[in-house]
C-alpha positions in Angstrom: 16.5 -46.5 -12.9 13.6 -45.5 -15.1 13.6 -45.4 -18.8 12.1 -43.0 -21.1 9.4 -44.4 -23.3 7.0 -43.1 -25.8 4.7 -41.4 -23.3 7.5 -39.5 -21.6 10.0 -36.7 -22.7 13.8 -36.7 -22.6 13.6 -35.7 -18.9 11.0 -38.1 -17.9 7.9 -36.1 -17.8 4.7 -37.3 -19.4 4.3 -35.8 -22.8 0.6 -35.3 -22.4 1.0 -33.3 -19.3 3.6 -31.1 -20.9 1.5 -30.0 -23.9 -0.4 -27.4 -21.7 2.9 -26.4 -19.8 4.6 -25.7 -23.2 1.8 -23.9 -24.7 1.6 -21.6 -21.6 5.4 -21.2 -21.8 5.1 -20.1 -25.4 2.5 -17.6 -24.4 4.8 -16.3 -21.6 7.6 -16.3 -24.1 5.5 -14.0 -26.2 4.8 -11.7 -23.3 8.4 -11.5 -22.4 9.2 -10.4 -26.0 6.7 -7.7 -26.1 7.8 -6.4 -22.8 11.4 -6.6 -24.0 10.5 -4.4 -27.0 8.6 -1.9 -24.9 11.6 -1.5 -22.4 14.0 -1.1 -25.4 11.6 1.7 -26.6 11.7 3.4 -23.2 15.5 3.2 -23.1 15.9 4.7 -26.4 13.2 7.3 -26.0 13.0 8.5 -22.5 13.5 12.3 -22.1 13.4 14.7 -19.1 14.9 15.2 -15.7 15.7 11.5 -15.0 17.1 10.6 -18.4 20.4 9.6 -17.3 19.3 7.2 -14.3 16.3 5.7 -16.3 18.2 5.2 -19.5 20.7 3.0 -17.6 17.9 1.3 -15.4 16.1 0.4 -18.6 19.2 -1.1 -20.2 19.8 -3.3 -17.2 16.2 -4.4 -17.3 16.2 -5.2 -21.0 19.6 -7.0 -20.6 18.0 -9.2 -18.0 14.8 -9.8 -19.9 17.2 -11.0 -22.8 18.7 -13.7 -20.5 15.2 -14.8 -19.2 13.9 -15.0 -22.8 16.7 -17.4 -23.6 16.0 -19.5 -20.5 12.3 -19.8 -21.3 12.9 -20.8 -24.9 15.6 -23.4 -23.8 13.2 -24.7 -21.1 10.5 -25.2 -24.0 13.2 -27.1 -25.9 14.3 -29.2 -22.8 10.6 -30.3 -22.6 10.9 -31.5 -26.2 8.9 -28.8 -28.1 9.7 -25.8 -30.1 9.7 -22.1 -28.8 7.7 -19.5 -30.8 10.3 -17.3 -32.6 8.3 -15.0 -35.0 7.1 -11.6 -34.1 3.6 -12.4 -35.6 3.5 -15.3 -33.0 4.4 -13.1 -30.3 1.9 -10.4 -31.2 -0.8 -13.1 -31.2 0.0 -14.7 -27.9 1.1 -11.9 -25.7 -0.7 -10.5 -22.7 1.4 -7.3 -22.8 0.1 -4.6 -25.1 2.6 -2.7 -27.4 3.6 0.6 -25.9 4.7 3.0 -28.5 5.9 6.6 -28.6 6.4 6.9 -24.8 9.0 9.6 -23.9 8.2 10.8 -20.3 10.2 9.2 -17.5 7.1 8.6 -15.4 5.1 7.2 -18.3 8.0 4.9 -19.1 8.3 3.8 -15.5 4.4 3.2 -15.2 4.8 0.9 -18.5 7.6 -0.9 -16.8 5.4 -1.5 -13.6 2.5 -2.6 -15.6 4.7 -5.1 -17.7 6.3 -6.5 -14.8 2.9 -7.0 -13.0 1.5 -8.8 -16.0 4.5 -11.0 -16.2 4.2 -11.9 -12.6 0.7 -12.8 -12.9 1.2 -14.9 -15.9 4.2 -16.6 -14.4 2.2 -17.5 -11.3 -0.3 -19.2 -13.5 2.2 -21.2 -15.5 4.2 -22.1 -12.3 0.9 -23.6 -10.9 0.2 -25.5 -14.1 3.8 -26.8 -14.2 3.5 -27.9 -10.3 0.4 -29.7 -11.1 2.2 -31.5 -13.9 5.2 -32.4 -11.6 7.5 -30.1 -13.8 9.4 -28.7 -10.9 12.0 -27.3 -13.2 9.6 -24.9 -15.0 8.0 -24.0 -11.6 11.3 -23.2 -10.0 12.5 -21.2 -13.0 9.4 -19.0 -13.0 9.2 -18.6 -9.2 12.7 -17.3 -9.2 11.7 -14.7 -11.9 8.5 -13.7 -9.8 10.7 -13.1 -6.7 13.1 -10.8 -8.6 10.3 -9.0 -10.4 8.3 -8.3 -7.3 11.2 -6.4 -5.9 11.6 -4.5 -9.1 7.8 -3.5 -8.9 8.4 -2.2 -5.4 11.5 -0.2 -6.5 9.9 1.3 -9.6 6.8 2.1 -7.6 9.0 3.8 -5.0 10.5 5.9 -7.9 6.8 7.0 -8.7 6.1 7.6 -5.0 3.4 5.2 -4.7 
C-alpha cells in the first residue's frame, strides 16, 4: 500500500503534475460559468415562435450546467486546490464571450451551439493534459461531458436545420 508524501496530493497524484491540470480546470470552470450565465439569459429573454420549447430546453441545459460546475469545482478540491469563485476571475479566465441582449430563438440556439463547441474543445485539451499527468478521474469526468455535449450540438444544429 502506498502512502501519501509531500510530493503527492491526498489521492496519490504528483502535486507538481497537478498544477497545470488545476489551472486548466479553473479556466474550464470559468468558461462553464460564463456559458451558464449566457444560457440563463437565453432562458429569460427568448421570444418568438419557439418560446415555449426553447424556454424549457434552456432551463434543462442550465440546470445540467449547474451540476457540472459543481463537479468541476469539487474535482479541483479533490486535487488539493481551490476553485475560482469570483465573477472577476471567471471573466478573466473564460474562453466563452459574454452574450448579452439576445432574444431571437435562432440566435439563442446559435449561442448555445457556439458555447457547447467551445466547452468541448477546452475539455478535450484538459482531458489530454490530465491523462498525461495520470489523472484518470479528471479525464473520465471531462470525457463524459464531451460525449453528452456532442449530442447536444447535433440536436441544437438539427433545430437550426444545419
